[in-house]
mmCIF file of the N, C-alpha and C atoms, coordinates in Angstrom:
data_MODEL
# 
_entry.id   MODEL 
# 
loop_
_atom_site.group_PDB 
_atom_site.id 
_atom_site.type_symbol 
_atom_site.label_atom_id 
_atom_site.label_alt_id 
_atom_site.label_comp_id 
_atom_site.label_asym_id 
_atom_site.label_entity_id 
_atom_site.label_seq_id 
_atom_site.pdbx_PDB_ins_code 
_atom_site.Cartn_x 
_atom_site.Cartn_y 
_atom_site.Cartn_z 
_atom_site.occupancy 
_atom_site.B_iso_or_equiv 
_atom_site.pdbx_formal_charge 
_atom_site.auth_seq_id 
_atom_site.auth_comp_id 
_atom_site.auth_asym_id 
_atom_site.auth_atom_id 
_atom_site.pdbx_PDB_model_num 
ATOM 1   N N  . MET A 1 1  ? -23.719 6.331  23.845 1.00 0.00 ? 1  MET A N  1 
ATOM 2   C CA . MET A 1 1  ? -22.418 6.008  24.401 1.00 0.00 ? 1  MET A CA 1 
ATOM 3   C C  . MET A 1 1  ? -22.352 4.493  24.580 1.00 0.00 ? 1  MET A C  1 
ATOM 4   N N  . ASN A 1 2  ? -21.261 3.879  24.103 1.00 0.00 ? 2  ASN A N  1 
ATOM 5   C CA . ASN A 1 2  ? -21.149 2.435  24.257 1.00 0.00 ? 2  ASN A CA 1 
ATOM 6   C C  . ASN A 1 2  ? -20.610 2.078  25.640 1.00 0.00 ? 2  ASN A C  1 
ATOM 7   N N  . VAL A 1 3  ? -20.650 0.791  25.950 1.00 0.00 ? 3  VAL A N  1 
ATOM 8   C CA . VAL A 1 3  ? -20.240 0.321  27.273 1.00 0.00 ? 3  VAL A CA 1 
ATOM 9   C C  . VAL A 1 3  ? -18.779 0.645  27.545 1.00 0.00 ? 3  VAL A C  1 
ATOM 10  N N  . LEU A 1 4  ? -17.915 0.477  26.551 1.00 0.00 ? 4  LEU A N  1 
ATOM 11  C CA . LEU A 1 4  ? -16.494 0.764  26.735 1.00 0.00 ? 4  LEU A CA 1 
ATOM 12  C C  . LEU A 1 4  ? -16.275 2.232  27.076 1.00 0.00 ? 4  LEU A C  1 
ATOM 13  N N  . SER A 1 5  ? -16.926 3.124  26.350 1.00 0.00 ? 5  SER A N  1 
ATOM 14  C CA . SER A 1 5  ? -16.790 4.559  26.631 1.00 0.00 ? 5  SER A CA 1 
ATOM 15  C C  . SER A 1 5  ? -17.275 4.890  28.037 1.00 0.00 ? 5  SER A C  1 
ATOM 16  N N  . ALA A 1 6  ? -18.387 4.304  28.432 1.00 0.00 ? 6  ALA A N  1 
ATOM 17  C CA . ALA A 1 6  ? -18.931 4.550  29.773 1.00 0.00 ? 6  ALA A CA 1 
ATOM 18  C C  . ALA A 1 6  ? -17.966 4.048  30.831 1.00 0.00 ? 6  ALA A C  1 
ATOM 19  N N  . SER A 1 7  ? -17.357 2.888  30.598 1.00 0.00 ? 7  SER A N  1 
ATOM 20  C CA . SER A 1 7  ? -16.404 2.339  31.558 1.00 0.00 ? 7  SER A CA 1 
ATOM 21  C C  . SER A 1 7  ? -15.178 3.233  31.686 1.00 0.00 ? 7  SER A C  1 
ATOM 22  N N  . ILE A 1 8  ? -14.646 3.668  30.553 1.00 0.00 ? 8  ILE A N  1 
ATOM 23  C CA . ILE A 1 8  ? -13.460 4.527  30.589 1.00 0.00 ? 8  ILE A CA 1 
ATOM 24  C C  . ILE A 1 8  ? -13.784 5.844  31.272 1.00 0.00 ? 8  ILE A C  1 
ATOM 25  N N  . LEU A 1 9  ? -14.941 6.408  31.002 1.00 0.00 ? 9  LEU A N  1 
ATOM 26  C CA . LEU A 1 9  ? -15.343 7.645  31.684 1.00 0.00 ? 9  LEU A CA 1 
ATOM 27  C C  . LEU A 1 9  ? -15.465 7.420  33.185 1.00 0.00 ? 9  LEU A C  1 
ATOM 28  N N  . GLY A 1 10 ? -15.955 6.256  33.566 1.00 0.00 ? 10 GLY A N  1 
ATOM 29  C CA . GLY A 1 10 ? -16.050 5.931  34.995 1.00 0.00 ? 10 GLY A CA 1 
ATOM 30  C C  . GLY A 1 10 ? -14.678 5.884  35.647 1.00 0.00 ? 10 GLY A C  1 
ATOM 31  N N  . PHE A 1 11 ? -13.721 5.238  34.973 1.00 0.00 ? 11 PHE A N  1 
ATOM 32  C CA . PHE A 1 11 ? -12.368 5.183  35.516 1.00 0.00 ? 11 PHE A CA 1 
ATOM 33  C C  . PHE A 1 11 ? -11.730 6.564  35.529 1.00 0.00 ? 11 PHE A C  1 
ATOM 34  N N  . LEU A 1 12 ? -11.967 7.354  34.496 1.00 0.00 ? 12 LEU A N  1 
ATOM 35  C CA . LEU A 1 12 ? -11.433 8.712  34.460 1.00 0.00 ? 12 LEU A CA 1 
ATOM 36  C C  . LEU A 1 12 ? -12.011 9.549  35.601 1.00 0.00 ? 12 LEU A C  1 
ATOM 37  N N  . HIS A 1 13 ? -13.289 9.393  35.860 1.00 0.00 ? 13 HIS A N  1 
ATOM 38  C CA . HIS A 1 13 ? -13.915 10.110 36.982 1.00 0.00 ? 13 HIS A CA 1 
ATOM 39  C C  . HIS A 1 13 ? -13.254 9.711  38.299 1.00 0.00 ? 13 HIS A C  1 
ATOM 40  N N  . ARG A 1 14 ? -13.027 8.424  38.482 1.00 0.00 ? 14 ARG A N  1 
ATOM 41  C CA . ARG A 1 14 ? -12.352 7.967  39.703 1.00 0.00 ? 14 ARG A CA 1 
ATOM 42  C C  . ARG A 1 14 ? -10.969 8.599  39.810 1.00 0.00 ? 14 ARG A C  1 
ATOM 43  N N  . HIS A 1 15 ? -10.239 8.633  38.702 1.00 0.00 ? 15 HIS A N  1 
ATOM 44  C CA . HIS A 1 15 ? -8.879  9.192  38.679 1.00 0.00 ? 15 HIS A CA 1 
ATOM 45  C C  . HIS A 1 15 ? -8.880  10.660 39.103 1.00 0.00 ? 15 HIS A C  1 
ATOM 46  N N  . VAL A 1 16 ? -9.764  11.460 38.518 1.00 0.00 ? 16 VAL A N  1 
ATOM 47  C CA . VAL A 1 16 ? -9.745  12.900 38.809 1.00 0.00 ? 16 VAL A CA 1 
ATOM 48  C C  . VAL A 1 16 ? -10.317 13.238 40.181 1.00 0.00 ? 16 VAL A C  1 
ATOM 49  N N  . THR A 1 17 ? -11.013 12.287 40.806 1.00 0.00 ? 17 THR A N  1 
ATOM 50  C CA . THR A 1 17 ? -11.553 12.537 42.140 1.00 0.00 ? 17 THR A CA 1 
ATOM 51  C C  . THR A 1 17 ? -10.703 11.909 43.241 1.00 0.00 ? 17 THR A C  1 
ATOM 52  N N  . GLY A 1 18 ? -9.498  11.427 42.873 1.00 0.00 ? 18 GLY A N  1 
ATOM 53  C CA . GLY A 1 18 ? -8.571  10.941 43.891 1.00 0.00 ? 18 GLY A CA 1 
ATOM 54  C C  . GLY A 1 18 ? -8.659  9.465  44.206 1.00 0.00 ? 18 GLY A C  1 
ATOM 55  N N  . ASP A 1 19 ? -9.408  8.705  43.431 1.00 0.00 ? 19 ASP A N  1 
ATOM 56  C CA . ASP A 1 19 ? -9.435  7.250  43.587 1.00 0.00 ? 19 ASP A CA 1 
ATOM 57  C C  . ASP A 1 19 ? -8.497  6.698  42.521 1.00 0.00 ? 19 ASP A C  1 
ATOM 58  N N  . TRP A 1 20 ? -7.315  6.260  42.940 1.00 0.00 ? 20 TRP A N  1 
ATOM 59  C CA . TRP A 1 20 ? -6.302  5.825  41.987 1.00 0.00 ? 20 TRP A CA 1 
ATOM 60  C C  . TRP A 1 20 ? -6.270  4.317  41.820 1.00 0.00 ? 20 TRP A C  1 
ATOM 61  N N  . GLY A 1 21 ? -7.325  3.661  42.203 1.00 0.00 ? 21 GLY A N  1 
ATOM 62  C CA . GLY A 1 21 ? -7.464  2.237  41.940 1.00 0.00 ? 21 GLY A CA 1 
ATOM 63  C C  . GLY A 1 21 ? -6.458  1.380  42.671 1.00 0.00 ? 21 GLY A C  1 
ATOM 64  N N  . ASP A 1 22 ? -5.735  0.569  41.894 1.00 0.00 ? 22 ASP A N  1 
ATOM 65  C CA . ASP A 1 22 ? -4.882  -0.474 42.447 1.00 0.00 ? 22 ASP A CA 1 
ATOM 66  C C  . ASP A 1 22 ? -3.398  -0.110 42.482 1.00 0.00 ? 22 ASP A C  1 
ATOM 67  N N  . VAL A 1 23 ? -3.073  1.180  42.532 1.00 0.00 ? 23 VAL A N  1 
ATOM 68  C CA . VAL A 1 23 ? -1.657  1.541  42.622 1.00 0.00 ? 23 VAL A CA 1 
ATOM 69  C C  . VAL A 1 23 ? -1.134  1.131  44.002 1.00 0.00 ? 23 VAL A C  1 
ATOM 70  N N  . PRO A 1 24 ? 0.150   0.779  44.091 1.00 0.00 ? 24 PRO A N  1 
ATOM 71  C CA . PRO A 1 24 ? 0.738   0.444  45.394 1.00 0.00 ? 24 PRO A CA 1 
ATOM 72  C C  . PRO A 1 24 ? 0.650   1.638  46.353 1.00 0.00 ? 24 PRO A C  1 
ATOM 73  N N  . ASP A 1 25 ? 0.729   1.347  47.635 1.00 0.00 ? 25 ASP A N  1 
ATOM 74  C CA . ASP A 1 25 ? 0.615   2.392  48.658 1.00 0.00 ? 25 ASP A CA 1 
ATOM 75  C C  . ASP A 1 25 ? 1.606   3.532  48.444 1.00 0.00 ? 25 ASP A C  1 
ATOM 76  N N  . GLU A 1 26 ? 2.846   3.205  48.055 1.00 0.00 ? 26 GLU A N  1 
ATOM 77  C CA . GLU A 1 26 ? 3.843   4.264  47.873 1.00 0.00 ? 26 GLU A CA 1 
ATOM 78  C C  . GLU A 1 26 ? 3.488   5.162  46.688 1.00 0.00 ? 26 GLU A C  1 
ATOM 79  N N  . ASP A 1 27 ? 2.860   4.598  45.650 1.00 0.00 ? 27 ASP A N  1 
ATOM 80  C CA . ASP A 1 27 ? 2.423   5.423  44.519 1.00 0.00 ? 27 ASP A CA 1 
ATOM 81  C C  . ASP A 1 27 ? 1.215   6.274  44.898 1.00 0.00 ? 27 ASP A C  1 
ATOM 82  N N  . ALA A 1 28 ? 0.334   5.723  45.723 1.00 0.00 ? 28 ALA A N  1 
ATOM 83  C CA . ALA A 1 28 ? -0.807  6.509  46.202 1.00 0.00 ? 28 ALA A CA 1 
ATOM 84  C C  . ALA A 1 28 ? -0.317  7.702  47.021 1.00 0.00 ? 28 ALA A C  1 
ATOM 85  N N  . GLN A 1 29 ? 0.702   7.486  47.858 1.00 0.00 ? 29 GLN A N  1 
ATOM 86  C CA . GLN A 1 29 ? 1.267   8.591  48.636 1.00 0.00 ? 29 GLN A CA 1 
ATOM 87  C C  . GLN A 1 29 ? 1.937   9.602  47.719 1.00 0.00 ? 29 GLN A C  1 
ATOM 88  N N  . ALA A 1 30 ? 2.624   9.115  46.686 1.00 0.00 ? 30 ALA A N  1 
ATOM 89  C CA . ALA A 1 30 ? 3.246   10.027 45.718 1.00 0.00 ? 30 ALA A CA 1 
ATOM 90  C C  . ALA A 1 30 ? 2.178   10.839 45.002 1.00 0.00 ? 30 ALA A C  1 
ATOM 91  N N  . ASN A 1 31 ? 1.032   10.234 44.703 1.00 0.00 ? 31 ASN A N  1 
ATOM 92  C CA . ASN A 1 31 ? -0.076  10.967 44.080 1.00 0.00 ? 31 ASN A CA 1 
ATOM 93  C C  . ASN A 1 31 ? -0.577  12.067 45.002 1.00 0.00 ? 31 ASN A C  1 
ATOM 94  N N  . GLU A 1 32 ? -0.719  11.737 46.286 1.00 0.00 ? 32 GLU A N  1 
ATOM 95  C CA . GLU A 1 32 ? -1.158  12.755 47.262 1.00 0.00 ? 32 GLU A CA 1 
ATOM 96  C C  . GLU A 1 32 ? -0.188  13.931 47.262 1.00 0.00 ? 32 GLU A C  1 
ATOM 97  N N  . ASP A 1 33 ? 1.096   13.625 47.308 1.00 0.00 ? 33 ASP A N  1 
ATOM 98  C CA . ASP A 1 33 ? 2.119   14.679 47.308 1.00 0.00 ? 33 ASP A CA 1 
ATOM 99  C C  . ASP A 1 33 ? 2.105   15.471 46.004 1.00 0.00 ? 33 ASP A C  1 
ATOM 100 N N  . SER A 1 34 ? 1.841   14.781 44.904 1.00 0.00 ? 34 SER A N  1 
ATOM 101 C CA . SER A 1 34 ? 1.854   15.426 43.581 1.00 0.00 ? 34 SER A CA 1 
ATOM 102 C C  . SER A 1 34 ? 0.715   16.409 43.383 1.00 0.00 ? 34 SER A C  1 
ATOM 103 N N  . GLN A 1 35 ? -0.378  16.214 44.096 1.00 0.00 ? 35 GLN A N  1 
ATOM 104 C CA . GLN A 1 35 ? -1.506  17.138 43.944 1.00 0.00 ? 35 GLN A CA 1 
ATOM 105 C C  . GLN A 1 35 ? -1.096  18.556 44.303 1.00 0.00 ? 35 GLN A C  1 
ATOM 106 N N  . ALA A 1 36 ? -0.243  18.700 45.271 1.00 0.00 ? 36 ALA A N  1 
ATOM 107 C CA . ALA A 1 36 ? 0.195   20.028 45.693 1.00 0.00 ? 36 ALA A CA 1 
ATOM 108 C C  . ALA A 1 36 ? 1.369   20.540 44.865 1.00 0.00 ? 36 ALA A C  1 
ATOM 109 N N  . SER A 1 37 ? 2.204   19.622 44.374 1.00 0.00 ? 37 SER A N  1 
ATOM 110 C CA . SER A 1 37 ? 3.433   20.046 43.707 1.00 0.00 ? 37 SER A CA 1 
ATOM 111 C C  . SER A 1 37 ? 3.366   20.024 42.182 1.00 0.00 ? 37 SER A C  1 
ATOM 112 N N  . GLY A 1 38 ? 2.316   19.442 41.608 1.00 0.00 ? 38 GLY A N  1 
ATOM 113 C CA . GLY A 1 38 ? 2.162   19.452 40.164 1.00 0.00 ? 38 GLY A CA 1 
ATOM 114 C C  . GLY A 1 38 ? 2.937   18.396 39.411 1.00 0.00 ? 38 GLY A C  1 
ATOM 115 N N  . TYR A 1 39 ? 3.287   17.317 40.089 1.00 0.00 ? 39 TYR A N  1 
ATOM 116 C CA . TYR A 1 39 ? 3.984   16.225 39.406 1.00 0.00 ? 39 TYR A CA 1 
ATOM 117 C C  . TYR A 1 39 ? 2.989   15.195 38.895 1.00 0.00 ? 39 TYR A C  1 
ATOM 118 N N  . ILE A 1 40 ? 3.512   14.145 38.299 1.00 0.00 ? 40 ILE A N  1 
ATOM 119 C CA . ILE A 1 40 ? 2.679   13.103 37.694 1.00 0.00 ? 40 ILE A CA 1 
ATOM 120 C C  . ILE A 1 40 ? 1.801   12.409 38.727 1.00 0.00 ? 40 ILE A C  1 
ATOM 121 N N  . ILE A 1 41 ? 0.561   12.167 38.335 1.00 0.00 ? 41 ILE A N  1 
ATOM 122 C CA . ILE A 1 41 ? -0.394  11.383 39.128 1.00 0.00 ? 41 ILE A CA 1 
ATOM 123 C C  . ILE A 1 41 ? -0.775  10.185 38.270 1.00 0.00 ? 41 ILE A C  1 
ATOM 124 N N  . GLN A 1 42 ? -0.704  8.989  38.868 1.00 0.00 ? 42 GLN A N  1 
ATOM 125 C CA . GLN A 1 42 ? -1.018  7.795  38.105 1.00 0.00 ? 42 GLN A CA 1 
ATOM 126 C C  . GLN A 1 42 ? -2.072  6.945  38.799 1.00 0.00 ? 42 GLN A C  1 
ATOM 127 N N  . SER A 1 43 ? -2.882  6.294  37.983 1.00 0.00 ? 43 SER A N  1 
ATOM 128 C CA . SER A 1 43 ? -3.908  5.374  38.462 1.00 0.00 ? 43 SER A CA 1 
ATOM 129 C C  . SER A 1 43 ? -3.754  4.054  37.724 1.00 0.00 ? 43 SER A C  1 
ATOM 130 N N  . LEU A 1 44 ? -4.230  2.997  38.357 1.00 0.00 ? 44 LEU A N  1 
ATOM 131 C CA . LEU A 1 44 ? -4.209  1.681  37.744 1.00 0.00 ? 44 LEU A CA 1 
ATOM 132 C C  . LEU A 1 44 ? -5.513  0.984  38.110 1.00 0.00 ? 44 LEU A C  1 
ATOM 133 N N  . PHE A 1 45 ? -6.280  0.605  37.089 1.00 0.00 ? 45 PHE A N  1 
ATOM 134 C CA . PHE A 1 45 ? -7.581  -0.023 37.308 1.00 0.00 ? 45 PHE A CA 1 
ATOM 135 C C  . PHE A 1 45 ? -7.658  -1.373 36.607 1.00 0.00 ? 45 PHE A C  1 
ATOM 136 N N  . ASP A 1 46 ? -8.235  -2.343 37.285 1.00 0.00 ? 46 ASP A N  1 
ATOM 137 C CA . ASP A 1 46 ? -8.512  -3.639 36.672 1.00 0.00 ? 46 ASP A CA 1 
ATOM 138 C C  . ASP A 1 46 ? -9.883  -3.532 36.017 1.00 0.00 ? 46 ASP A C  1 
ATOM 139 N N  . THR A 1 47 ? -9.915  -3.653 34.698 1.00 0.00 ? 47 THR A N  1 
ATOM 140 C CA . THR A 1 47 ? -11.169 -3.487 33.956 1.00 0.00 ? 47 THR A CA 1 
ATOM 141 C C  . THR A 1 47 ? -11.968 -4.781 33.856 1.00 0.00 ? 47 THR A C  1 
ATOM 142 N N  . GLY A 1 48 ? -11.357 -5.882 34.277 1.00 0.00 ? 48 GLY A N  1 
ATOM 143 C CA . GLY A 1 48 ? -11.978 -7.176 34.085 1.00 0.00 ? 48 GLY A CA 1 
ATOM 144 C C  . GLY A 1 48 ? -11.458 -7.848 32.824 1.00 0.00 ? 48 GLY A C  1 
ATOM 145 N N  . ASP A 1 49 ? -10.976 -7.037 31.874 1.00 0.00 ? 49 ASP A N  1 
ATOM 146 C CA . ASP A 1 49 ? -10.381 -7.547 30.636 1.00 0.00 ? 49 ASP A CA 1 
ATOM 147 C C  . ASP A 1 49 ? -8.885  -7.274 30.596 1.00 0.00 ? 49 ASP A C  1 
ATOM 148 N N  . GLY A 1 50 ? -8.381  -6.617 31.590 1.00 0.00 ? 50 GLY A N  1 
ATOM 149 C CA . GLY A 1 50 ? -6.975  -6.229 31.628 1.00 0.00 ? 50 GLY A CA 1 
ATOM 150 C C  . GLY A 1 50 ? -6.827  -4.998 32.510 1.00 0.00 ? 50 GLY A C  1 
ATOM 151 N N  . LEU A 1 51 ? -5.675  -4.388 32.447 1.00 0.00 ? 51 LEU A N  1 
ATOM 152 C CA . LEU A 1 51 ? -5.404  -3.218 33.274 1.00 0.00 ? 51 LEU A CA 1 
ATOM 153 C C  . LEU A 1 51 ? -5.497  -1.939 32.445 1.00 0.00 ? 51 LEU A C  1 
ATOM 154 N N  . LEU A 1 52 ? -6.015  -0.906 33.074 1.00 0.00 ? 52 LEU A N  1 
ATOM 155 C CA . LEU A 1 52 ? -6.081  0.426  32.474 1.00 0.00 ? 52 LEU A CA 1 
ATOM 156 C C  . LEU A 1 52 ? -5.230  1.338  33.346 1.00 0.00 ? 52 LEU A C  1 
ATOM 157 N N  . SER A 1 53 ? -4.225  1.942  32.743 1.00 0.00 ? 53 SER A N  1 
ATOM 158 C CA . SER A 1 53 ? -3.348  2.854  33.452 1.00 0.00 ? 53 SER A CA 1 
ATOM 159 C C  . SER A 1 53 ? -3.629  4.267  32.965 1.00 0.00 ? 53 SER A C  1 
ATOM 160 N N  . LEU A 1 54 ? -3.870  5.171  33.889 1.00 0.00 ? 54 LEU A N  1 
ATOM 161 C CA . LEU A 1 54 ? -4.055  6.587  33.557 1.00 0.00 ? 54 LEU A CA 1 
ATOM 162 C C  . LEU A 1 54 ? -2.915  7.364  34.199 1.00 0.00 ? 54 LEU A C  1 
ATOM 163 N N  . VAL A 1 55 ? -2.304  8.228  33.427 1.00 0.00 ? 55 VAL A N  1 
ATOM 164 C CA . VAL A 1 55 ? -1.203  9.047  33.920 1.00 0.00 ? 55 VAL A CA 1 
ATOM 165 C C  . VAL A 1 55 ? -1.517  10.493 33.562 1.00 0.00 ? 55 VAL A C  1 
ATOM 166 N N  . ALA A 1 56 ? -1.476  11.357 34.553 1.00 0.00 ? 56 ALA A N  1 
ATOM 167 C CA . ALA A 1 56 ? -1.752  12.777 34.321 1.00 0.00 ? 56 ALA A CA 1 
ATOM 168 C C  . ALA A 1 56 ? -0.591  13.603 34.845 1.00 0.00 ? 56 ALA A C  1 
ATOM 169 N N  . GLU A 1 57 ? -0.241  14.595 34.073 1.00 0.00 ? 57 GLU A N  1 
ATOM 170 C CA . GLU A 1 57 ? 0.787   15.542 34.480 1.00 0.00 ? 57 GLU A CA 1 
ATOM 171 C C  . GLU A 1 57 ? 0.122   16.910 34.542 1.00 0.00 ? 57 GLU A C  1 
ATOM 172 N N  . PRO A 1 58 ? -0.484  17.243 35.687 1.00 0.00 ? 58 PRO A N  1 
ATOM 173 C CA . PRO A 1 58 ? -1.292  18.465 35.800 1.00 0.00 ? 58 PRO A CA 1 
ATOM 174 C C  . PRO A 1 58 ? -0.565  19.748 35.419 1.00 0.00 ? 58 PRO A C  1 
ATOM 175 N N  . ALA A 1 59 ? 0.713   19.835 35.704 1.00 0.00 ? 59 ALA A N  1 
ATOM 176 C CA . ALA A 1 59 ? 1.443   21.071 35.423 1.00 0.00 ? 59 ALA A CA 1 
ATOM 177 C C  . ALA A 1 59 ? 1.484   21.383 33.930 1.00 0.00 ? 59 ALA A C  1 
ATOM 178 N N  . LYS A 1 60 ? 1.413   20.343 33.105 1.00 0.00 ? 60 LYS A N  1 
ATOM 179 C CA . LYS A 1 60 ? 1.481   20.560 31.666 1.00 0.00 ? 60 LYS A CA 1 
ATOM 180 C C  . LYS A 1 60 ? 0.165   20.225 30.978 1.00 0.00 ? 60 LYS A C  1 
ATOM 181 N N  . TYR A 1 61 ? -0.835  19.843 31.757 1.00 0.00 ? 61 TYR A N  1 
ATOM 182 C CA . TYR A 1 61 ? -2.147  19.509 31.227 1.00 0.00 ? 61 TYR A CA 1 
ATOM 183 C C  . TYR A 1 61 ? -2.088  18.414 30.169 1.00 0.00 ? 61 TYR A C  1 
ATOM 184 N N  . LEU A 1 62 ? -1.273  17.400 30.430 1.00 0.00 ? 62 LEU A N  1 
ATOM 185 C CA . LEU A 1 62 ? -1.161  16.271 29.520 1.00 0.00 ? 62 LEU A CA 1 
ATOM 186 C C  . LEU A 1 62 ? -1.784  15.044 30.172 1.00 0.00 ? 62 LEU A C  1 
ATOM 187 N N  . ASP A 1 63 ? -2.549  14.290 29.428 1.00 0.00 ? 63 ASP A N  1 
ATOM 188 C CA . ASP A 1 63 ? -3.090  13.027 29.907 1.00 0.00 ? 63 ASP A CA 1 
ATOM 189 C C  . ASP A 1 63 ? -2.728  11.948 28.899 1.00 0.00 ? 63 ASP A C  1 
ATOM 190 N N  . ASN A 1 64 ? -2.322  10.821 29.396 1.00 0.00 ? 64 ASN A N  1 
ATOM 191 C CA . ASN A 1 64 ? -2.034  9.661  28.553 1.00 0.00 ? 64 ASN A CA 1 
ATOM 192 C C  . ASN A 1 64 ? -2.764  8.485  29.151 1.00 0.00 ? 64 ASN A C  1 
ATOM 193 N N  . ASP A 1 65 ? -3.226  7.609  28.305 1.00 0.00 ? 65 ASP A N  1 
ATOM 194 C CA . ASP A 1 65 ? -3.839  6.405  28.824 1.00 0.00 ? 65 ASP A CA 1 
ATOM 195 C C  . ASP A 1 65 ? -3.334  5.203  28.051 1.00 0.00 ? 65 ASP A C  1 
ATOM 196 N N  . ILE A 1 66 ? -3.228  4.108  28.749 1.00 0.00 ? 66 ILE A N  1 
ATOM 197 C CA . ILE A 1 66 ? -2.776  2.869  28.158 1.00 0.00 ? 66 ILE A CA 1 
ATOM 198 C C  . ILE A 1 66 ? -3.933  1.890  28.304 1.00 0.00 ? 66 ILE A C  1 
ATOM 199 N N  . PHE A 1 67 ? -4.458  1.443  27.183 1.00 0.00 ? 67 PHE A N  1 
ATOM 200 C CA . PHE A 1 67 ? -5.631  0.584  27.207 1.00 0.00 ? 67 PHE A CA 1 
ATOM 201 C C  . PHE A 1 67 ? -5.232  -0.868 27.463 1.00 0.00 ? 67 PHE A C  1 
ATOM 202 N N  . PRO A 1 68 ? -6.190  -1.665 27.934 1.00 0.00 ? 68 PRO A N  1 
ATOM 203 C CA . PRO A 1 68 ? -5.906  -3.077 28.173 1.00 0.00 ? 68 PRO A CA 1 
ATOM 204 C C  . PRO A 1 68 ? -5.381  -3.750 26.923 1.00 0.00 ? 68 PRO A C  1 
ATOM 205 N N  . SER A 1 69 ? -4.689  -4.866 27.107 1.00 0.00 ? 69 SER A N  1 
ATOM 206 C CA . SER A 1 69 ? -4.151  -5.582 25.951 1.00 0.00 ? 69 SER A CA 1 
ATOM 207 C C  . SER A 1 69 ? -5.273  -5.891 24.983 1.00 0.00 ? 69 SER A C  1 
ATOM 208 N N  . GLY A 1 70 ? -4.960  -5.827 23.701 1.00 0.00 ? 70 GLY A N  1 
ATOM 209 C CA . GLY A 1 70 ? -5.971  -6.051 22.676 1.00 0.00 ? 70 GLY A CA 1 
ATOM 210 C C  . GLY A 1 70 ? -6.749  -4.798 22.319 1.00 0.00 ? 70 GLY A C  1 
ATOM 211 N N  . MET A 1 71 ? -6.385  -3.669 22.920 1.00 0.00 ? 71 MET A N  1 
ATOM 212 C CA . MET A 1 71 ? -7.083  -2.416 22.661 1.00 0.00 ? 71 MET A CA 1 
ATOM 213 C C  . MET A 1 71 ? -6.127  -1.476 21.934 1.00 0.00 ? 71 MET A C  1 
ATOM 214 N N  . LYS A 1 72 ? -6.656  -0.700 21.022 1.00 0.00 ? 72 LYS A N  1 
ATOM 215 C CA . LYS A 1 72 ? -5.878  0.329  20.356 1.00 0.00 ? 72 LYS A CA 1 
ATOM 216 C C  . LYS A 1 72 ? -6.742  1.578  20.288 1.00 0.00 ? 72 LYS A C  1 
ATOM 217 N N  . ASN A 1 73 ? -6.290  2.653  20.906 1.00 0.00 ? 73 ASN A N  1 
ATOM 218 C CA . ASN A 1 73 ? -7.040  3.909  20.931 1.00 0.00 ? 73 ASN A CA 1 
ATOM 219 C C  . ASN A 1 73 ? -8.441  3.702  21.483 1.00 0.00 ? 73 ASN A C  1 
ATOM 220 N N  . GLY A 1 74 ? -8.573  2.815  22.446 1.00 0.00 ? 74 GLY A N  1 
ATOM 221 C CA . GLY A 1 74 ? -9.866  2.597  23.086 1.00 0.00 ? 74 GLY A CA 1 
ATOM 222 C C  . GLY A 1 74 ? -10.810 1.699  22.312 1.00 0.00 ? 74 GLY A C  1 
ATOM 223 N N  . ILE A 1 75 ? -10.318 1.113  21.213 1.00 0.00 ? 75 ILE A N  1 
ATOM 224 C CA . ILE A 1 75 ? -11.173 0.262  20.372 1.00 0.00 ? 75 ILE A CA 1 
ATOM 225 C C  . ILE A 1 75 ? -10.600 -1.147 20.379 1.00 0.00 ? 75 ILE A C  1 
ATOM 226 N N  . LYS A 1 76 ? -11.454 -2.118 20.587 1.00 0.00 ? 76 LYS A N  1 
ATOM 227 C CA . LYS A 1 76 ? -10.994 -3.508 20.607 1.00 0.00 ? 76 LYS A CA 1 
ATOM 228 C C  . LYS A 1 76 ? -10.401 -3.871 19.251 1.00 0.00 ? 76 LYS A C  1 
ATOM 229 N N  . ALA A 1 77 ? -9.136  -4.293 19.272 1.00 0.00 ? 77 ALA A N  1 
ATOM 230 C CA . ALA A 1 77 ? -8.423  -4.615 18.030 1.00 0.00 ? 77 ALA A CA 1 
ATOM 231 C C  . ALA A 1 77 ? -8.772  -6.011 17.540 1.00 0.00 ? 77 ALA A C  1 
# 
């Protein structure tokens, strides 16, 4: 496993365990509320090279991620 994969897995682990990183307080509260109601949960992490945003919609089992600038599909462009 390369360093990038390990880092992304670390951020994903934080996301699924309720650590949503640097989201504003109102978004963190919305995440708390969403856990019970099945709405979107979002996280925002500073990777040191840019921001990583994770968005999960538990009701539909969809996950999307937006990689830091200069990244495409998790690979440095």
